[in-house]
Steps between C-alpha positions, in 0.01 A plus 500: 500500500206279596598141560875560530661274759840583651781266406533256791874473435537874565286511814571171672760652735241746631269226633520487881450200722164568663442194718546645848627321809466525875269770634446642149300190413199687647484692169256306276660355188257674264607839646866408448430424133284809448758730662778353287307549173393849609864582575608385155237722338600805703869433432433490125580131454149458363375801303149605406370262232747220586377148551603374841589131537205262483350349816675172422835677465445686827412177679836354392695818576366547853424134582152590618162347419266610222257631764770724652602641161139560400428688824813716453403592144140571596624754755719672239206513259286670766777753565526579130856376448408226254205395288409174333451500121313203362716313252811705589583451867555732795621848403649783705259794514709727726868583486769678698408819311167501686680575827456866601816672623476797737784746544616581854664839452459686829260739325127454564407692186726283283337194655152638419609592147632147446167353612321737264679349202360153578144432377301423816130466567375572852216324684394679818389240754416720798486859627395497865550635851563215743616425854878531503720197565765543768789458253363770266427730792859467617653573159278803434517622862120520520322549832351195667149407382528721189370359174714478187424577135588203275517455125560160339567461129654259250722597210477277193734471205334376181214366709716310751512614866855613577485700823266540796506843670367590845515867602434630852471855632303711749132548398518875559743534208292308248171682464363487149730226365311315227542174312583698187785676685649168611469349153671791323773605744750339735386539859759761612377726218139444609604584856671822389191597304255445786695592815696798629794283613825537305701181444877532535647152459426129483661222706490167318550142613517208255506136604410153379162352589260226393134526409256420779139405424383864493772624265487192276126556448555864398793430266347178364804292594556194716563506872872519576608659171806730551435874520681828545349684797561874499406737780511876435457754777448857375625766741368856513703821520414496872692170522186297574383185317206585274443196276583131528497301177545123494553336161516133407672445163491164327851359511461328162401822322701775667866581553688798640810665363712765668797706382754597767781750454845368599 
């Protein structure tokens, strides 16, 4: 309900000490405050429509200046976590239910089906043939000096950028790929449609990362924001790498869940 504020007596034990010491002092205070409030929202301590504590209350809680608190809240407003309502206060506009959960099942088709149930919009940023970087050449086992076909796109959920995709493959396998193809289908399906290569399996690596200036500009987030970085290498029936896909998922909007048989 709009304007509902959590009972401080019920949530007081959840409040962490955020004033860092030693080498961690390099983290600006406003980021410490913003990360703490963001964490409370994602943990469900503050729900959509709740009033968060006032600036004066946050100053007392964290023992930081009004300027620091204001800068922290301004960042959360820009990220869409909170919004200011004149005459009411600062209200949570996102909640833990806005986090998108992907299933890791060991089945590519189940993964694709799960993505299909989430309402995404796709913005295609680039379809081009470019000089190939050494790292990409090594992964795809391309000959020296060969160009590479690259597609860059952003997936949005309810208008907010969630994931940044970069696909690489050999240009000879991508003749006729259009923007409409890339908007409608996942890239492996586009590849199957346009090439004669049969894909047999996918090798996936998932690790933590932070947004650099390039990625932060694409995802409309701040430099240094935590990300999931996923690298998928699609292998053909001839046991050769055919596609490399690199994906940057926003850490504050995505989570992964796996079920393992014991």
